[in-house]
C-alpha positions in Angstrom: -0.6 36.3 -49.2 -0.8 33.5 -51.6 2.7 34.1 -52.9 4.3 34.7 -49.7 3.0 31.2 -48.4 4.3 29.6 -51.6 7.6 31.3 -51.0 8.1 29.9 -47.7 6.8 26.6 -48.4 9.2 26.7 -51.1 12.4 27.8 -49.1 11.7 25.4 -46.3 11.5 22.6 -49.1 14.7 23.5 -50.6 16.4 24.0 -47.2 14.9 20.9 -45.6 17.7 17.9 -45.0 17.2 15.0 -47.0 18.6 11.6 -46.1 22.2 11.2 -46.7 22.9 8.6 -49.9 25.5 6.5 -48.3 25.6 4.2 -51.5 23.4 1.4 -49.6 20.6 1.6 -51.8 17.2 2.3 -50.2 15.7 1.0 -47.1 13.9 -1.9 -47.2 10.9 -2.8 -44.8 10.4 -5.6 -43.0 8.8 -8.5 -45.0 9.2 -7.1 -48.0 10.5 -10.1 -49.5 7.5 -11.8 -48.3 4.7 -9.6 -49.8 6.6 -9.8 -53.2 6.7 -13.4 -53.3 2.7 -13.3 -52.5 2.0 -10.9 -55.2 4.2 -12.5 -57.7 2.1 -15.8 -56.8 -1.3 -14.0 -57.0 -0.1 -12.4 -60.5 1.0 -15.7 -61.9 -2.3 -17.4 -60.6 -4.8 -15.0 -61.3 -3.7 -12.8 -64.1 -4.2 -15.7 -67.2 -7.9 -16.0 -65.5 -8.5 -12.4 -65.7 -8.8 -13.0 -69.6 -11.7 -15.1 -69.0 -13.7 -14.7 -65.6 -15.8 -17.7 -66.3 -12.8 -19.6 -66.2 -11.8 -17.8 -62.9 -15.1 -18.6 -61.2 -15.0 -22.0 -62.1 -12.1 -23.2 -60.0 -12.8 -20.6 -57.4 -17.0 -20.4 -56.8 -16.7 -20.1 -53.3 -14.3 -17.1 -53.8 -16.8 -15.6 -56.3 -19.6 -16.2 -54.3 -18.3 -14.8 -51.5 -17.0 -11.6 -53.6 -20.3 -10.9 -55.0 -22.0 -11.6 -51.6 -19.5 -8.9 -50.1 -20.2 -6.3 -52.9 -24.3 -6.9 -52.3 -23.7 -6.4 -48.4 -21.7 -3.1 -49.3 -24.6 -1.9 -51.7 -27.2 -2.3 -49.5 -25.2 -0.7 -46.4 -24.3 2.3 -48.5 -28.0 2.7 -49.8 -29.2 2.0 -46.3 -27.2 4.6 -45.2 -28.2 7.2 -47.6 -31.6 6.5 -46.7 -31.0 7.2 -43.3 -29.2 10.4 -44.2 -32.1 11.7 -46.1 -34.3 10.9 -43.2 -32.4 12.6 -40.6 -31.9 15.6 -43.0 -35.7 15.7 -43.5 -36.5 15.4 -39.6 -33.8 18.3 -38.9 -36.0 20.3 -41.9 -39.1 19.7 -40.1 -38.1 20.5 -36.8 -36.2 24.0 -37.9 -39.4 24.7 -39.8 -41.4 24.1 -36.8 -39.3 26.2 -34.6 -39.1 29.3 -36.9 -43.0 29.4 -36.9 -43.1 29.5 -33.1 
């Protein structure tokens, strides 16, 4: 059955029509030049400072503090979420054990 599925997937992949090559190059998404310019600017500004994180945070103290606060918030929400899940599982086990005893 697995071999039959592999055969049909391969056959469909082989016979599936692809985009024709008209010689115009790959289609470009809207706003791609802007995104590449922003990426180049960010790379030029941040990459030299990544070698020395203290130098990076000295000029961007607000950004570093915001990033640390965000990471702390995500970590606390995750831990709280896991504690809630554990409590729900325990409640479910207790309810299940009480129904099986009755």
